[in-house]
N, C-alpha and C positions, 0 to 999 in steps of 0.2 A: 555855412561858409558865407562870408560877406561877398556880395555880388561883384564889387570892384576887384576883390582879391581873386575870386574864382576865375574871372576872365584872364588874369595874368598867370594864374597857376597852370592853365591848360593850353596856353598858346605861346607862340614865339619861343623864347628861351626859358619859359617857366619850368619849374621843377617837375611838373606832370605833363609836359608837352609831348614827350616821346611815348611811343607804344611800350617801350621797355620799362620806363618808370611807372607807367600805369599798371603793368603786369606785376611789378615788384610791390607796388603799393597795395594792390588787391590781395596779393599773397600775404603781405605783412599784417593786414587787417583780418585775415582768416576768411576772406570772401571766396577764395579759390584754394584748392589743395596744391601741395608742392608739385604733384604730377601734372595738374592742369597748368600751373605756371611754367613748368618745363616745356610742355607741348606748345603753349602760347609763345614762348621764346623761340621755339623751332619755327613756328608759323611766321613769326616776325622776321626771322632770318630768310625764310623763303620769300616773303614779301619784299625784303630788301634786295634779294637777288633779282626779282622781277623788276623792281623799280630802277635798278641801276644797270640793267642789261642793255646792251646796244642793239640786241636782237628785238624784233617786234613781237616774236612769239617765243615763249619760254618752253623748253623741252623738258617735260616731266620724267624723261627716261635717261637724263644725263646728269653727271655730277656738276655742281654740288647739290642741286635740288633733290635728286634721287637719294642722296646720302642723308639729307635732312629728313625727308619723308620716311625713310626706313627707321628713324629713331622715334617717330610719333607713337605714343602709347594708346592713343584714342583713334587710330585709323581702323578702317574696316578689316584689314588683314590682322592687325594686332588684337582686335576685340573678337573677331569671329574665326580667326585661324584660316580664313580662306585666302585666295590669291587674287587680290584686286589689282588693277593697274595703278600706277603711282598717282596719277591725277585723281582717280576716284578715292584712293587712300587719303589724299590731301583734303578733298571735299568732304569725305565722311568725317574726318577729324574736325573740320570746321563746324559741321552740323552737331556732332556730339558735344564739343566744347560749348557751343552756343546754348544747347539744351541744358547742360550742366549749370552754366552761369545763370540762365533764366530761372531754372529751378531753385538755385541757391538764393537768388534775390527774393523769390516769392516765399520761400520757407524761412528765410532769415528773420527770426523773431516774429513770425506771423505777418510779415509785410505783404501788403496787397498791391502796392503801386510804387512808382519811382519816388514820389515825395516822401512816403513813409520810410523807404529805404535810406534816403539821404538824411532824414531826421534821426533814424536809429544809428547811423554811422557817426553823426555829429555827437550824439549822446555818448557813444563808445569812446570817441576822442576826448570828450570832457573828463570821463572817468579815468582815462590813462594819464591825464595831467596831474592827478593827485598822487603824491608820492606814497609808495608802499600800499597802494590800494589795488588788489587783483581785479581784473575785468572779468565779469561773468561771461561764460560762453566762449572764452578764448582758448 
């Protein structure tokens, strides 16, 4: 991606400035699974609740936050069947998703670092620009 363009893509009113659009883009390129995208959107909603709350402390035991956390597929309770408190469910989901994404980046076509990842993504985008050409690994 051209440097001048990448700056405007990810900031201000750029098409990838929001967390939501980044999640959707990552899913559309096959970098994350549908389940991971759904959990990231739930985390985004919890983040928005925290950012827009007039309270200085967010209560992880009250709606709507507790309702969002209950829907997370990657929480400690969901994965281990135990009964974690909602804050720990939220934190465990963040850790699991972070691990999944880091693992995905590393294994994506043998990529060892961020630069290789970006180059492979650019190559994938070039291939999709050609009409009627299937993209390998999609």
